[in-house]
Structures are given as structure tokens and as C-alpha cells.
C-alpha positions as CSV (number, residue, x, y, z in Angstrom):
1,M,25.1,-7.6,21.2
2,E,24.9,-8.0,17.4
3,L,21.5,-10.1,16.1
4,N,22.3,-13.2,14.5
5,A,21.4,-13.6,11.1
6,E,18.5,-15.8,11.3
7,D,16.7,-13.3,13.7
8,R,17.9,-10.4,11.5
9,Q,16.4,-12.1,8.3
10,F,13.0,-12.5,10.2
11,F,12.9,-8.9,11.9
12,A,13.8,-7.4,8.4
13,A,11.1,-9.6,6.9
14,V,8.8,-8.4,9.6
15,V,9.2,-4.7,9.3
16,A,8.9,-5.1,5.1
17,I,5.2,-6.4,5.8
18,I,4.3,-4.1,8.7
19,F,5.2,-0.9,7.0
20,S,3.6,-2.1,3.3
21,N,-0.2,-1.0,2.8
22,P,-2.2,-3.5,4.9
23,F,-4.6,-3.3,1.6
24,D,-2.1,-5.0,-0.7
25,D,-2.3,-8.7,-1.0
26,A,0.6,-9.3,1.7
27,R,-0.9,-12.7,2.8
28,A,1.7,-14.5,0.6
29,D,4.4,-12.6,2.7
30,I,2.9,-13.6,5.5
31,R,2.7,-17.3,5.2
32,A,6.3,-17.4,4.1
33,L,7.1,-15.7,7.2
34,V,4.7,-17.4,9.3
35,P,3.7,-21.0,7.5
36,D,0.6,-21.6,10.0
37,A,-0.9,-18.1,9.5
38,P,-4.5,-18.0,9.5
39,R,-5.7,-18.1,5.9
40,S,-9.2,-17.0,6.7
41,A,-11.0,-13.5,5.9
42,A,-12.0,-13.7,9.8
43,A,-9.3,-14.6,10.8
44,I,-7.2,-11.5,9.7
45,S,-10.0,-9.0,9.5
46,K,-9.2,-7.3,12.8
47,H,-5.6,-6.5,11.3
48,P,-4.0,-8.2,8.6
49,F,-0.2,-8.4,10.3
50,G,-1.4,-9.6,13.3
51,A,-0.8,-13.1,12.5
52,I,3.1,-12.5,12.6
53,V,2.8,-11.3,16.4
54,P,3.0,-14.9,18.0
55,A,6.2,-16.1,16.1
56,L,7.7,-12.5,16.6
57,E,6.9,-12.6,20.6
58,E,8.5,-16.3,20.9
59,R,11.9,-14.5,19.3
60,L,11.5,-11.6,21.5
61,D,11.3,-13.8,24.5
62,K,14.3,-15.5,24.0
63,L,16.0,-12.4,23.2
64,A,14.7,-11.4,26.6
65,A,16.1,-14.2,28.6
66,A,19.6,-13.4,27.5
67,G,19.0,-9.7,28.4
68,V,17.8,-8.0,25.0
69,V,14.9,-5.7,25.7
70,S,15.6,-2.3,24.3
71,G,17.1,-0.6,21.2
72,K,20.1,-0.2,23.6
73,D,20.8,-3.6,24.3
74,V,21.7,-4.2,20.4
75,S,24.7,-2.9,18.2
76,A,24.2,0.4,16.1
77,R,24.3,-1.9,13.2
78,D,20.5,-3.5,14.5
79,R,19.4,-0.6,16.4
80,E,16.9,0.9,13.8
81,L,15.5,-2.9,12.9
82,F,15.0,-3.9,16.5
83,G,13.3,-0.8,17.3
84,Y,10.8,-1.0,14.7
85,V,10.0,-4.8,16.0
86,L,9.7,-3.5,19.4
87,L,7.1,-1.1,18.4
88,F,5.1,-3.4,16.4
89,R,4.7,-5.7,19.4
90,V,3.8,-2.8,21.8
91,Y,1.1,-1.5,19.1
92,H,-0.5,-4.9,18.8
93,H,-0.5,-5.4,22.6
94,Y,-2.9,-1.8,22.9
95,A,-4.7,-2.9,19.8
96,D,-7.8,-4.0,21.9
97,Q,-7.7,-0.5,23.7
98,F,-7.1,1.8,20.9
99,D,-10.3,0.6,19.4
100,A,-12.2,0.5,22.5
101,L,-10.8,4.4,22.5
102,I,-12.3,4.8,18.9
103,A,-15.8,3.2,20.0
104,E,-16.2,5.3,22.9
105,Q,-15.1,8.9,21.1
106,L,-17.5,7.8,18.3
107,A,-19.8,7.6,21.2
108,R,-18.9,10.6,22.8
109,G,-18.5,13.5,20.2
110,D,-16.4,16.2,19.6
111,E,-15.1,16.4,23.4
112,P,-11.8,13.9,23.7
113,A,-12.2,10.8,25.5
114,A,-9.6,10.1,28.2
115,A,-6.8,7.7,27.2
116,T,-6.8,5.4,30.2
117,F,-4.2,3.1,28.8
118,A,-1.8,5.6,27.9
119,D,0.4,6.0,31.0
120,A,0.9,2.1,30.8
121,L,1.6,2.2,26.8
122,L,4.2,5.1,27.3
123,A,5.8,3.3,30.3
124,E,6.4,0.1,27.9
125,L,7.8,2.5,25.1
126,R,10.3,4.4,27.5
127,A,11.7,0.6,28.7
128,C,12.0,-0.3,25.1
129,G,14.7,2.3,25.1
130,F,12.6,5.4,23.3
131,N,12.5,8.9,25.1
132,S,9.4,10.4,26.1
133,D,9.0,12.7,23.4
134,D,9.6,9.9,20.7
135,A,7.2,7.6,23.0
136,C,4.6,10.1,22.8
137,R,4.9,10.6,19.1
138,Y,4.7,6.8,18.6
139,L,1.4,6.5,20.8
140,A,-0.4,9.2,18.5
141,L,1.2,7.2,15.6
142,F,-0.5,4.0,16.9
143,Y,-3.8,5.7,17.5
144,Q,-3.7,7.2,13.9
145,L,-3.3,3.9,12.6
146,R,-5.7,1.9,14.4
147,R,-8.4,5.0,13.3
148,A,-7.3,4.6,10.0
149,Y,-7.7,1.0,9.5
150,Y,-11.2,1.3,11.2
151,F,-12.3,4.0,8.8
152,I,-11.0,2.5,5.9
153,A,-11.9,-1.2,6.5
154,D,-14.9,-1.0,8.4
155,S,-16.8,2.2,6.7
156,L,-16.1,1.4,2.9
157,L,-17.6,-2.0,2.5
158,G,-17.2,-4.4,-0.8
159,D,-15.4,-7.1,-1.8
160,S,-14.8,-6.0,-5.4
161,P,-11.2,-5.2,-6.8
162,A,-12.8,-1.6,-7.3
163,M,-12.9,-1.1,-3.5
164,G,-9.7,-2.9,-2.8
165,R,-8.2,-0.8,-5.2
166,L,-10.0,2.4,-3.3
167,R,-9.0,1.4,-0.1
168,H,-5.2,0.8,-1.1
169,A,-5.4,4.5,-2.3
170,L,-6.9,5.9,1.1
171,W,-4.1,4.3,3.0
172,N,-1.3,5.9,0.8
173,N,-2.8,9.0,1.0
174,V,-2.6,9.0,4.7
175,F,0.6,7.0,5.3
176,T,2.4,7.0,2.0
177,S,3.5,3.3,0.1
178,D,5.9,2.7,2.5
179,T,5.1,4.3,6.3
180,R,8.6,4.4,7.1
181,I,9.0,7.7,5.0
182,Y,5.7,9.0,6.6
183,E,7.1,8.2,10.4
184,K,10.6,9.6,9.5
185,H,9.8,12.6,7.5
186,L,6.1,13.7,6.8
187,W,4.0,13.0,9.9
188,N,3.8,16.6,10.7
189,R,4.0,17.6,7.1
190,M,0.7,16.3,5.5
191,E,-1.0,19.7,5.1
192,D,0.8,20.3,2.1
193,F,-0.5,17.2,0.1
194,S,-4.2,18.1,-1.5
195,T,-6.2,15.3,-3.0
196,L,-8.6,15.1,-5.8
197,M,-11.4,12.8,-5.5
198,L,-13.0,11.8,-9.0
199,G,-16.3,10.1,-8.9
200,E,-19.9,10.4,-10.5
201,T,-22.9,11.6,-8.2
202,G,-23.6,9.1,-5.6
203,T,-20.6,6.8,-5.2
204,G,-19.6,7.7,-1.9
205,K,-17.1,10.5,-2.4
206,T,-17.9,12.1,0.9
207,L,-17.3,9.1,2.8
208,A,-14.1,8.1,1.2
209,A,-12.8,11.8,2.4
210,A,-14.2,11.2,5.5
211,A,-11.8,8.2,5.8
212,I,-9.0,10.4,5.3
213,G,-10.2,13.6,7.4
214,R,-10.3,11.5,10.4
215,S,-7.3,9.6,10.1
216,G,-4.9,12.3,10.7
217,L,-2.4,12.4,13.5
218,I,-3.3,13.9,16.5
219,P,-1.1,14.7,19.5
220,Y,-1.2,13.1,22.9
221,D,-1.9,15.7,25.7
222,Q,-0.3,14.1,28.8
223,K,-1.6,17.1,31.2
224,R,-4.8,16.0,30.0
225,G,-4.9,12.3,29.7
226,C,-6.1,12.5,26.2
227,F,-5.6,13.3,22.3
228,A,-5.6,16.9,21.7
229,A,-8.9,16.8,19.9
230,S,-11.2,14.2,19.0
231,F,-11.3,13.0,15.4
232,T,-15.2,13.5,14.9
233,S,-14.1,17.3,14.7
234,T,-11.3,16.5,12.1
235,F,-13.6,16.2,9.0
236,V,-15.5,19.1,7.7
237,A,-17.4,18.7,4.7
238,A,-19.3,21.0,2.2
239,N,-21.1,20.9,-1.1
240,L,-20.0,23.9,-2.8
241,S,-22.8,24.0,-5.8
242,Q,-25.4,24.6,-2.7
243,Y,-23.9,28.0,-1.7
244,P,-25.0,30.7,-4.1
245,E,-22.5,32.9,-5.6
246,S,-23.0,36.0,-3.3
247,I,-22.2,34.0,-0.1
248,I,-19.5,31.6,-0.8
249,E,-16.8,33.4,0.2
250,S,-18.3,33.9,3.7
251,E,-19.2,30.3,4.3
252,L,-16.0,29.3,3.3
253,F,-13.5,32.1,5.2
254,G,-16.1,33.9,7.2
255,H,-16.8,37.2,7.9
256,R,-16.8,40.3,10.3
257,K,-19.6,41.9,11.7
258,G,-20.6,44.9,9.4
259,A,-18.8,43.5,6.5
260,F,-21.9,43.6,4.2
261,T,-25.3,44.5,4.6
262,G,-26.8,42.1,7.0
263,A,-23.5,40.8,8.5
264,I,-24.7,41.4,12.2
265,D,-22.5,39.4,13.8
266,H,-19.2,37.6,13.4
267,H,-19.4,34.8,11.4
268,Q,-16.8,31.7,11.6
269,G,-16.3,30.0,8.2
270,L,-15.3,26.2,7.1
271,F,-11.5,27.1,7.1
272,E,-11.3,28.9,10.8
273,R,-14.0,25.9,12.1
274,L,-11.9,23.2,11.0
275,S,-9.6,21.9,13.8
276,N,-5.7,22.1,13.1
277,Y,-5.7,18.0,12.7
278,G,-8.6,17.6,10.4
279,A,-9.5,18.0,6.4
280,L,-11.5,20.1,4.7
281,F,-13.7,18.4,2.3
282,L,-14.7,20.8,-0.8
283,D,-17.5,18.8,-2.9
284,E,-18.3,20.3,-6.5
285,I,-14.7,22.2,-6.6
286,G,-15.6,21.9,-10.7
287,E,-18.6,24.7,-10.1
288,V,-16.7,27.3,-8.4
289,S,-16.2,30.4,-10.0
290,V,-12.4,31.6,-11.1
291,P,-12.4,34.3,-8.1
292,I,-13.2,31.5,-5.5
293,Q,-10.5,29.5,-7.1
294,I,-8.2,32.1,-7.4
295,K,-8.7,32.6,-3.3
296,L,-8.7,28.9,-2.5
297,L,-5.6,28.6,-4.4
298,T,-3.7,31.4,-2.2
299,V,-5.0,29.5,1.0
300,I,-3.8,26.3,-0.2
301,Q,-0.3,27.7,-0.8
302,E,0.4,30.4,1.6
303,R,-1.5,28.9,4.3
304,R,-3.5,32.2,5.1
305,F,-6.8,33.6,4.6
306,S,-8.7,36.6,5.8
307,P,-12.6,36.7,6.6
308,V,-14.7,39.2,4.4
309,G,-14.3,42.9,5.7
310,S,-10.8,42.0,7.8
311,H,-7.4,42.5,7.3
312,E,-6.3,39.6,9.8
313,Q,-4.6,37.1,8.6
314,L,-5.5,33.8,10.0
315,R,-3.8,30.5,9.3
316,F,-5.0,26.9,8.4
317,D,-3.4,24.1,8.9
318,G,-5.7,21.5,7.8
319,R,-5.5,19.4,4.7
320,V,-7.8,20.5,2.0
321,I,-9.8,17.5,-0.2
322,A,-11.6,18.8,-3.5
323,A,-14.2,16.3,-5.2
324,T,-15.5,16.4,-8.5
325,N,-18.2,14.4,-10.7
326,R,-16.5,15.6,-13.8
327,S,-13.1,13.5,-15.0
328,M,-9.7,15.4,-15.4
329,A,-9.8,15.6,-19.0
330,Q,-13.3,17.5,-18.6
331,L,-11.7,20.0,-15.9
332,R,-8.4,20.6,-18.1
333,E,-11.0,21.4,-21.1
334,S,-12.6,23.6,-19.5
335,S,-12.0,27.4,-19.6
336,A,-13.8,28.0,-16.4
337,F,-11.3,25.7,-14.6
338,R,-7.7,27.1,-14.1
339,D,-5.0,25.0,-14.8
340,D,-2.8,26.1,-11.6
341,F,-5.8,25.8,-9.4
342,L,-6.2,21.9,-10.6
343,Y,-2.6,21.1,-10.4
344,R,-2.3,22.5,-6.8
345,L,-5.6,20.2,-5.8
346,C,-3.9,16.6,-7.3
347,S,-1.2,15.8,-5.2
348,D,-3.1,12.6,-5.2
349,V,-6.0,11.7,-7.4
350,I,-8.2,9.1,-6.2
351,E,-11.0,7.5,-8.1
352,V,-14.0,6.5,-6.2
353,P,-15.8,3.5,-8.4
354,P,-19.3,3.3,-9.7
355,L,-21.8,1.0,-8.1
356,R,-22.3,-0.7,-11.4
357,R,-18.5,-1.5,-12.0
358,R,-18.6,-3.1,-8.4
359,L,-21.2,-5.3,-9.1
360,Q,-19.5,-6.2,-12.7
361,E,-16.6,-7.1,-10.6
362,H,-18.3,-8.6,-7.8
363,P,-21.9,-9.4,-8.2
364,P,-22.4,-10.4,-4.5
365,E,-21.3,-6.9,-3.3
366,L,-25.0,-6.1,-3.7
367,E,-26.0,-7.9,-1.2
368,T,-23.2,-7.1,1.2
369,L,-24.5,-2.9,0.4
370,V,-28.1,-3.8,0.9
371,A,-27.4,-5.3,4.4
372,L,-25.7,-2.6,5.2
373,L,-28.4,0.0,4.4
374,I,-31.3,-2.4,6.2
375,T,-29.2,-2.1,8.9
376,R,-29.1,1.8,8.9
377,T,-32.6,2.0,8.1
378,T,-33.9,-0.2,10.7
379,G,-31.1,0.0,13.2
380,S,-30.4,-3.6,13.6
381,D,-29.7,-6.7,11.2
382,A,-32.4,-7.6,9.3
383,P,-31.3,-10.9,7.1
384,G,-34.7,-11.5,6.2
385,L,-35.4,-7.7,5.0
386,T,-32.1,-8.2,3.2
387,D,-33.1,-11.2,1.4
388,M,-36.3,-10.0,0.7
389,V,-34.9,-6.7,-0.8
390,V,-31.9,-8.4,-2.9
391,S,-34.6,-10.9,-4.3
392,S,-37.0,-8.1,-5.3
393,L,-34.0,-5.8,-6.9
394,R,-33.1,-9.3,-9.0
395,D,-36.7,-10.0,-10.1
396,T,-37.2,-6.7,-11.2
397,L,-34.1,-5.1,-12.4
398,A,-31.6,-6.3,-15.6
399,D,-28.4,-8.1,-14.6
400,D,-26.3,-5.2,-15.9
401,Y,-28.8,-2.6,-14.8
402,P,-26.7,0.6,-15.0
403,W,-27.4,2.0,-11.6
404,P,-26.9,5.4,-12.8
405,G,-27.3,7.0,-9.1
406,N,-24.9,5.0,-7.5
407,V,-25.1,3.8,-3.8
408,R,-27.5,6.9,-3.3
409,E,-29.8,5.2,-5.7
410,L,-29.6,1.6,-4.5
411,E,-30.1,3.5,-1.0
412,Q,-33.5,4.9,-2.0
413,A,-34.1,1.7,-4.0
414,V,-33.8,-0.3,-0.8
415,R,-36.4,2.3,0.9
416,R,-39.1,1.7,-1.8
417,I,-39.0,-1.9,-1.6
418,L,-39.5,-1.5,2.0
419,L,-42.6,0.7,1.4
420,N,-44.0,-0.7,-2.1
421,G,-42.2,-4.1,-2.4
422,R,-40.8,-3.0,-6.0
423,Y,-38.4,-0.8,-7.4
424,E,-38.4,-0.6,-11.6
425,G,-35.4,1.6,-11.8
426,V,-34.5,5.2,-13.1
427,I,-36.4,5.5,-16.5
428,A,-33.4,6.1,-18.9
429,A,-33.4,9.1,-21.3
430,G,-35.6,8.4,-24.2
431,A,-38.1,5.9,-22.3
432,D,-40.7,8.6,-22.4
433,D,-40.3,9.1,-26.1
434,E,-40.5,5.6,-27.1
435,D,-43.8,5.5,-24.8
436,E,-45.2,8.0,-26.7
437,L,-44.5,6.9,-30.2
438,L,-45.7,3.5,-29.3
439,A,-49.0,5.1,-27.7
440,A,-49.5,7.1,-30.9
441,S,-49.1,3.9,-33.2
442,L,-51.5,2.5,-31.7
443,R,-54.0,5.4,-31.5
444,D,-53.8,5.7,-35.1
445,G,-53.7,2.0,-36.3
446,S,-51.0,2.9,-38.3
447,V,-48.2,0.2,-37.0
448,T,-47.7,-3.1,-38.4
449,A,-47.1,-6.0,-36.0
450,T,-43.2,-6.2,-36.8
451,E,-42.7,-2.4,-36.2
452,L,-45.5,-2.8,-33.0
453,L,-43.2,-5.5,-31.4
454,S,-40.1,-3.4,-32.5
455,R,-41.3,-0.6,-30.8
456,Y,-42.3,-2.2,-28.0
457,C,-39.0,-3.8,-27.2
458,R,-37.0,-0.4,-28.1
459,A,-39.3,0.9,-25.0
460,L,-38.9,-1.6,-22.4
461,Y,-35.0,-1.4,-23.5
462,A,-35.3,1.9,-23.0
463,R,-36.8,1.7,-19.5
464,W,-34.7,-1.1,-18.5
465,G,-31.5,-1.1,-20.4
466,S,-30.8,-5.0,-20.8
467,Y,-32.1,-7.2,-23.3
468,E,-32.1,-9.6,-20.8
469,Q,-34.8,-8.5,-18.8
470,V,-37.0,-7.3,-21.6
471,A,-36.7,-10.8,-23.1
472,R,-37.8,-12.2,-19.6
473,H,-40.8,-9.7,-19.8
474,I,-42.3,-10.6,-23.1
475,E,-41.1,-14.0,-23.1
476,L,-38.9,-14.1,-26.2
477,D,-35.6,-15.3,-26.7
478,R,-32.9,-12.5,-26.2
479,R,-31.1,-12.6,-29.9
480,T,-34.8,-12.1,-31.0
481,V,-35.4,-9.1,-28.7
482,K,-31.8,-7.8,-29.7
483,K,-32.9,-8.3,-33.7
484,Y,-36.2,-6.0,-33.1
485,I,-34.7,-3.3,-30.7
486,Q,-31.6,-2.6,-33.5
487,R,-34.3,-2.9,-36.4
488,V,-34.0,0.2,-38.4
489,P,-37.6,2.1,-38.4
490,G,-39.6,2.4,-41.5
């Protein structure tokens, strides 16, 4: 039978929503489709499209009563649309089981956990008209969707617009901006898409890369009753700046026994150790030498490499994610970084925002991050400690403190406050010079009262980076402090 116009319109709207990026602001579309959909963040936190399910179930139940239960029961015109709607329903039927599997796999580690619900899910898909091969592929896609949402939504906390943009970019990196494109054409071709992450030191580039690396599609192994690999083994990270030039090639590609003095056994490199379904994260890519860039370029282009001391050609099937704290402009201007290598890395470019931007856009994000860091440090929620640390930071640091070390600095700030009850920030460049000038002037007795106050204000400003913080400290008006700081010496 053909769907009636009302059902067709409703299902088309559902499909347009469910294949969009869940980190888009799709709530208005959902409310237009389902006016009584939950509006609170808590109600949609598990998945933003879950609010559609009750209204969808109601329509599907009515069609089932008329004998329409699978794609084979509708006309060729409606088959694809109806098939997507059925997939979405099955996906949500098993959302809790997928989430439980993710938790179990995190606890188990690299040994794949049994997917005890998989046979029932596959049977439901076959009842919807999908053949066995397609059913297995959709099972793998469902698991991938739940993992991606978990690692992007739950691992990258923060409600600032900058973090929203980051989560949006990460989802597109895994599934493209329309999951139908991924499902039809790219689900087994994503290794061709390399990613370059830009961001200052300490912003969390590794965490963002891990969200991609642990969200790849992993096939389901029916004979074993589990997925082919654990997602805990599908992400391998390396900071290239930590390796001396003499061993970096061996660390990346491995070596064979006797390849060089000291090579007393075979050694598996990063490319060889990585799962076929994962991603290799190469941090500080801007620091590697041109010869290594050329070798990496060859691996990315040809998908093959040879360990040091061997002519054996090994295949690499994973994705490559590279990161640097330099800007694209700096990389292009650097004569030590090859253009062809840069362009091969940047199928996608993702910026991880600095902490100062996140706090400027959304100041309450500080409390969210401190709470997370307190939980990591103590092993449990401790609201009292969170309040104490946040109060100490706000009492001591300026509202516009620049956090030059980003989240990594905040983590150490939390620990220092737990130990000493206070964190005064990183002394800015030039602070020591101002301190010395002030001390020398006092020793010599060669400074006027105006110059003394000016140098004192500049010394404090060099330390804290804020007119407001200096003004509070020395109990002067902010405009007065600014005048003394900007005063030309002499």
C-alpha cells in the first residue's frame, strides 16, 4: 500500500531530524513535529531525538493494525522512507542495552564484551524486511551512534557556545552533516578522511581526538556474539615531541630484530598496533622533521608502511588525526612543514577552544569543570569541595584571568587549592622584571610617590592581568589603576 499524505509528511519530517547532527539546535523542529515534546535539558540529555518516539510509535502501531509492518508492505515510492523510520524505532528500542554494553566494555577493557541482546535486535530488523547482511551492518551502525553520542556529549563537558561548536564538528567528522550520506556511501571508507586539530596547549585536543577514535564503526561478529574489537583499543595516541629524532621512525612504524645497534627484538610501532577500526592520534605534528613528514604522507596516501629494517609491506586501515598548537597560517609559513603534508592532513580541521573563550562565553562553565576535576581527583562527587575551590578561584583570580595553560592549568589549580587553599595564577611574562624595578627603586630611594604607585600597579597587573583585580587589591578605583598602569615612566 501507499502511505497517506499525512503519514508520509510526518515520516519525512522525522527522517530529516534523525539524520541531522544531534548537536544542532533541532529542538524547534522536534517541537513543531511533536508539540508536547519535553523542553528541559534533562529530558533530552539521553538523546535529543527521543522525544519523537511516542508519536512515531502511535503512527506505526496504527499501520501495523492495517498489516503494514515492514518495508515490503509499502509501495516502492515509500519503501526507503518507511525503512528509515523502522530503523529509528528499533534503534531506540535497544538504546538502554547499547548504553549498558558501553559501560560494560569500559570496565572490561580490550576484550570484546558479549552483546547478549544482538540476536533479538537482528531478528527485529529482519522482521522489518532487512536482509541478514544489512541487519548486521545496521546493528554495527546503531552501536556506533550510541558510542559517538556518549563520547562526544558525556566526555566533553561545557555549555558554552564554543563547546557546542566543538561537539557539532566532532559529530560531523564521524558521520558527516547528514548521516544518510555516511550510511549509504562512506560507512566503510572513513579511513580516507584525515583530521587536523588546532588548539593551544592544554585545551583538551587528545580528549576530542579520542571521541573520534572510539566512535568508529566496528563490525558485529555473529559467530562470537560480540563486536569484532573493543572500542577501548581503537584509539592510540602519541606526542611526537617526546621522541628523539633517532627513534621516532621506529616508534611510528616499528623495527625488526637487527635493524640497528640495540634492536635485539622485533618492535611493533604505533601504526602496526592500531586496530583496523580505530584512529591514530599524532600530537605536536608541527614539530616533526621533513623526512618523517614524507614517510607519514606516504602512509596516509598509500595505506602501507614498512618497519625499519624490513622490506615487508604492512597495511594500515585506521584513520589519522593530527594536532598542533600552531595555527594554519603558522604551519603554511613554516619552511619546515611541507604543504603537501599539511593538505593531506586537513580533510577536516577542528579547533579546540581555549578555556578563556569558554568562560567568557559562559562563566558557569568554570563550576562544571571544577566539579568534574574534583570527581576525578577524589573518586566521588563532592559539592562542598567544588564550592570551596570555585570560591577560592573567584576570590583570588581576576574575572578575565586568561588561563594560559587552559584546562590543564585549571586541573593543577584545583589540586593546589586542595593542598594549600589558594591559587594565584601563572605569573605573566614581565612580572619578575616589574618586581625587580620596584624593589630597586625602593632600595635606592629614587622614586616619587606617583612613580612608586605606577610601578606597583604595573607589577600587580603583570602578575594578574586584570585592572579589576589590581583595583580590588590596593583599594583604588579601576579607572585610577588603569591610569597608573598606562602612565609613561619618567
